[in-house]
C-alpha positions as a Python dict, from the first residue, in 0.01 Angstrom:
ca = {
    (1, 'M'): (0, 0, 0),
    (2, 'Q'): (365, -94, 12),
    (3, 'A'): (385, -239, -393),
    (4, 'V'): (240, 147, -508),
    (5, 'L'): (502, 310, -290),
    (6, 'A'): (743, 90, -471),
    (7, 'V'): (600, 155, -788),
    (8, 'L'): (609, 553, -738),
    (9, 'A'): (972, 536, -619),
    (10, 'L'): (1043, 358, -941),
    (11, 'G'): (901, 596, -1134),
    (12, 'L'): (1114, 877, -970),
    (13, 'V'): (1364, 662, -1044),
    (14, 'W'): (1338, 663, -1390),
    (15, 'A'): (1198, 990, -1502),
    (16, 'P'): (1315, 1169, -1789),
    (17, 'A'): (1542, 1469, -1715),
    (18, 'A'): (1444, 1807, -1810),
    (19, 'L'): (1545, 1873, -2135),
    (20, 'P'): (1768, 2234, -2182),
    (21, 'A'): (1524, 2533, -2297),
    (22, 'T'): (1569, 2589, -2703),
    (23, 'A'): (1786, 2848, -2723),
    (24, 'G'): (1749, 2916, -3137),
    (25, 'Q'): (1776, 2778, -3455),
    (26, 'I'): (1980, 2710, -3759),
    (27, 'T'): (1838, 2958, -4021),
    (28, 'H'): (2125, 2882, -4277),
    (29, 'L'): (2378, 2633, -4342),
    (30, 'S'): (2667, 2546, -4586),
    (31, 'G'): (2839, 2222, -4476),
    (32, 'T'): (2906, 2014, -4117),
    (33, 'L'): (2748, 2184, -3820),
    (34, 'S'): (2742, 1953, -3485),
    (35, 'A'): (2632, 1972, -3181),
    (36, 'K'): (2762, 1846, -2841),
    (37, 'R'): (2443, 1842, -2592),
    (38, 'A'): (2498, 1902, -2223),
    (39, 'D'): (2424, 1516, -2163),
    (40, 'G'): (2739, 1396, -2353),
    (41, 'S'): (2584, 1335, -2640),
    (42, 'S'): (2629, 1478, -3028),
    (43, 'K'): (2391, 1515, -3308),
    (44, 'L'): (2477, 1686, -3676),
    (45, 'L'): (2262, 1960, -3752),
    (46, 'S'): (2053, 2082, -4007),
    (47, 'I'): (1872, 2402, -4108),
    (48, 'K'): (1564, 2445, -3839),
    (49, 'S'): (1758, 2236, -3586),
    (50, 'E'): (1703, 2400, -3298),
    (51, 'V'): (2013, 2478, -3037),
    (52, 'A'): (1996, 2481, -2663),
    (53, 'E'): (2185, 2630, -2300),
    (54, 'G'): (2471, 2382, -2340),
    (55, 'D'): (2520, 2308, -2659),
    (56, 'T'): (2872, 2333, -2781),
    (57, 'L'): (2838, 2372, -3176),
    (58, 'S'): (3140, 2298, -3393),
    (59, 'T'): (3157, 2379, -3774),
    (60, 'E'): (3395, 2174, -4002),
    (61, 'A'): (3644, 2318, -4285),
    (62, 'E'): (3407, 2499, -4545),
    (63, 'T'): (3148, 2525, -4348),
    (64, 'Y'): (2912, 2863, -4239),
    (65, 'A'): (2612, 2842, -3997),
    (66, 'R'): (2361, 3105, -3891),
    (67, 'V'): (2229, 3078, -3557),
    (68, 'K'): (1914, 3296, -3490),
    (69, 'F'): (1811, 3344, -3084),
    (70, 'A'): (1488, 3347, -2925),
    (71, 'D'): (1542, 3716, -2879),
    (72, 'G'): (1628, 3802, -3260),
    (73, 'G'): (1974, 3792, -3188),
    (74, 'E'): (2213, 3627, -3431),
    (75, 'V'): (2564, 3480, -3463),
    (76, 'V'): (2721, 3347, -3806),
    (77, 'L'): (3003, 3127, -3775),
    (78, 'R'): (3287, 3085, -4024),
    (79, 'P'): (3434, 2698, -4074),
    (80, 'G'): (3653, 2569, -3788),
    (81, 'T'): (3484, 2752, -3510),
    (82, 'Q'): (3389, 2578, -3188),
    (83, 'L'): (3127, 2811, -2989),
    (84, 'K'): (2960, 2715, -2686),
    (85, 'I'): (2621, 2859, -2530),
    (86, 'E'): (2700, 2855, -2132),
    (87, 'S'): (2399, 3002, -2072),
    (88, 'Y'): (2074, 3124, -2254),
    (89, 'A'): (1792, 3264, -2047),
    (90, 'Y'): (1530, 3490, -2221),
    (91, 'N'): (1156, 3571, -2132),
    (92, 'A'): (1016, 3890, -2318),
    (93, 'A'): (803, 3989, -2003),
    (94, 'K'): (1083, 3909, -1760),
    (95, 'P'): (1377, 4091, -1832),
    (96, 'E'): (1538, 4074, -1513),
    (97, 'S'): (1618, 3733, -1616),
    (98, 'D'): (1787, 3796, -1925),
    (99, 'N'): (2132, 3641, -1907),
    (100, 'V'): (2361, 3500, -2229),
    (101, 'V'): (2719, 3382, -2208),
    (102, 'M'): (2867, 3183, -2539),
    (103, 'S'): (3228, 3075, -2482),
    (104, 'M'): (3424, 3076, -2851),
    (105, 'F'): (3753, 2790, -2790),
    (106, 'K'): (3839, 2828, -3139),
    (107, 'G'): (3734, 2997, -3508),
    (108, 'G'): (3535, 3339, -3577),
    (109, 'L'): (3195, 3471, -3567),
    (110, 'R'): (3022, 3718, -3654),
    (111, 'A'): (2729, 3870, -3405),
    (112, 'V'): (2390, 4120, -3424),
    (113, 'T'): (2291, 4185, -3046),
    (114, 'G'): (1897, 4102, -3000),
    (115, 'L'): (1650, 4263, -2762),
    (116, 'I'): (1862, 4074, -2450),
    (117, 'G'): (2125, 4301, -2577),
    (118, 'K'): (1950, 4617, -2635),
    (119, 'R'): (1726, 4603, -2258),
    (120, 'N'): (2028, 4432, -2043),
    (121, 'R'): (2348, 4488, -2263),
    (122, 'E'): (2525, 4393, -1940),
    (123, 'K'): (2386, 4071, -1939),
    (124, 'V'): (2553, 3942, -2248),
    (125, 'S'): (2929, 3833, -2244),
    (126, 'F'): (3105, 3630, -2536),
    (127, 'Q'): (3408, 3473, -2386),
    (128, 'T'): (3764, 3348, -2477),
    (129, 'E'): (4054, 3254, -2369),
    (130, 'T'): (4238, 3597, -2392),
    (131, 'A'): (3995, 3847, -2308),
    (132, 'T'): (3577, 3878, -2256),
    (133, 'I'): (3348, 4068, -2474),
    (134, 'G'): (3090, 4245, -2323),
    (135, 'I'): (2858, 4458, -2611),
    (136, 'R'): (2702, 4789, -2639),
    (137, 'G'): (2396, 4722, -2896),
    (138, 'T'): (2606, 4577, -3112),
    (139, 'H'): (2679, 4429, -3470),
    (140, 'F'): (3088, 4292, -3458),
    (141, 'G'): (3289, 4059, -3553),
    (142, 'A'): (3569, 3796, -3346),
    (143, 'L'): (3822, 3607, -3480),
    (144, 'L'): (4069, 3389, -3232),
    (145, 'C'): (4431, 3299, -3378),
    (146, 'Q'): (4553, 2960, -3226),
    (147, 'N'): (4832, 2886, -3527),
    (148, 'D'): (4539, 2849, -3770),
    (149, 'C'): (4483, 3176, -3923),
    (150, 'G'): (4746, 3119, -4212),
    (151, 'G'): (4456, 3181, -4513),
    (152, 'V'): (4382, 3506, -4387),
    (153, 'P'): (4492, 3839, -4562),
    (154, 'T'): (4671, 4092, -4427),
    (155, 'T'): (4837, 4418, -4540),
    (156, 'G'): (5198, 4221, -4473),
    (157, 'G'): (5113, 3955, -4640),
    (158, 'S'): (5180, 3722, -4308),
    (159, 'P'): (4911, 3574, -4146),
    (160, 'P'): (4801, 3758, -3828),
    (161, 'P'): (4950, 3729, -3488),
    (162, 'N'): (4808, 3483, -3241),
    (163, 'G'): (4521, 3666, -3016),
    (164, 'L'): (4184, 3777, -3064),
    (165, 'H'): (4097, 3988, -3340),
    (166, 'V'): (3759, 4181, -3350),
    (167, 'D'): (3633, 4462, -3530),
    (168, 'V'): (3264, 4654, -3492),
    (169, 'T'): (3039, 4776, -3802),
    (170, 'N'): (2744, 4901, -3551),
    (171, 'G'): (2759, 5019, -3186),
    (172, 'A'): (3070, 4905, -2947),
    (173, 'I'): (3185, 4646, -2730),
    (174, 'S'): (3453, 4638, -2436),
    (175, 'M'): (3711, 4374, -2436),
    (176, 'S'): (3828, 4274, -2105),
    (177, 'N'): (4116, 4038, -1938),
    (178, 'P'): (4292, 4065, -1580),
    (179, 'A'): (4511, 4319, -1802),
    (180, 'G'): (4270, 4576, -1855),
    (181, 'T'): (3984, 4737, -2088),
    (182, 'V'): (3933, 4906, -2391),
    (183, 'Q'): (3619, 4995, -2536),
    (184, 'I'): (3622, 4971, -2962),
    (185, 'N'): (3337, 5171, -3140),
    (186, 'A'): (3177, 5147, -3499),
    (187, 'G'): (3477, 5141, -3780),
    (188, 'Q'): (3742, 5058, -3494),
    (189, 'F'): (3924, 4700, -3512),
    (190, 'G'): (4103, 4587, -3149),
    (191, 'F'): (4339, 4319, -3049),
    (192, 'V'): (4417, 4140, -2767),
    (193, 'P'): (4757, 3821, -2791),
    (194, 'N'): (4686, 3699, -2466),
    (195, 'A'): (4536, 3694, -2133),
    (196, 'N'): (4784, 3881, -1940),
    (197, 'T'): (4827, 4195, -2189),
    (198, 'P'): (4584, 4471, -2201),
    (199, 'P'): (4348, 4449, -2500),
    (200, 'V'): (4438, 4737, -2759),
    (201, 'I'): (4275, 4933, -3050),
    (202, 'V'): (4465, 4900, -3380),
    (203, 'P'): (4512, 5122, -3686),
    (204, 'P'): (4265, 4998, -3994),
    (205, 'Q'): (4525, 4922, -4200),
    (206, 'Q'): (4585, 4642, -3924),
    (207, 'G'): (4290, 4575, -3825),
    (208, 'I'): (4132, 4212, -3947),
    (209, 'Q'): (3720, 4218, -4043),
    (210, 'V'): (3518, 3924, -4020),
    (211, 'T'): (3381, 3854, -4331),
    (212, 'M'): (3141, 3606, -4437),
    (213, 'P'): (2985, 3406, -4753),
    (214, 'N'): (2650, 3664, -4936),
    (215, 'S'): (2435, 3393, -4890),
    (216, 'I'): (2482, 3384, -4503),
    (217, 'A'): (2537, 3701, -4404),
    (218, 'Q'): (2574, 4047, -4509),
    (219, 'N'): (2824, 4261, -4366),
    (220, 'K'): (2975, 4633, -4473),
    (221, 'G'): (3268, 4813, -4342),
    (222, 'S'): (3651, 4826, -4421),
    (223, 'G'): (3918, 4628, -4341),
    (224, 'K'): (4059, 4264, -4454),
    (225, 'G'): (3853, 4011, -4479),
    (226, 'V'): (3772, 3661, -4385),
    (227, 'G'): (3582, 3412, -4520),
    (228, 'K'): (3432, 3401, -4870),
    (229, 'S'): (3219, 3765, -4933),
    (230, 'G'): (3251, 3730, -5300),
    (231, 'D'): (3075, 3415, -5284),
    (232, 'A'): (2743, 3349, -5438),
    (233, 'E'): (2719, 2993, -5283),
    (234, 'C'): (2864, 2805, -5019),
    (235, 'K'): (2985, 2493, -5074),
    (236, 'M'): (2770, 2192, -4993),
}
């Protein structure tokens, strides 16, 4: 009997931990994309690779990547972006369990709302060091400049100021930090330089729009473009 108990105990000790549930899949990729898992391991991803809650996705130079999530939502990452899937819970039959939280540490992205954002928009948020973006059934772009936006075109020719730049194609978003909150609707642009300054709407001529290659994502709208929207294909 003691031997049986010892074997059972050993089995409990060595039982593998449950793997994080799949959150989405890479559908388009040009370049090098890696994921740091919740357990600390890292992996290079390819088209059809799965991503999970806890993953931090990182795109290298010249890399664009598109992720489609289980609820139909999509995120397109531009080069030099780090995005962590902090939380992702979706069950088509249980709306009360919905929860999506993503943290963008650097770089830029475009995001399109999935079913979670349509039925529980308060359960979806994108976090940065300067502000949190809440969605309203949305297609939007976000660019976080940290002395690394020298190649981004602007009306005046100088690089965009450091901070979080956003543009909205459809729907609306809210930008919030301890200093204030502003709602940005379709066709508008927003900016917040740091966590201690209220987010504001900026004139279109000062707005920064995050664009992606046509082979990765199709975007429409006015404003200055970030990316290579004129390219037929991305570099591999």
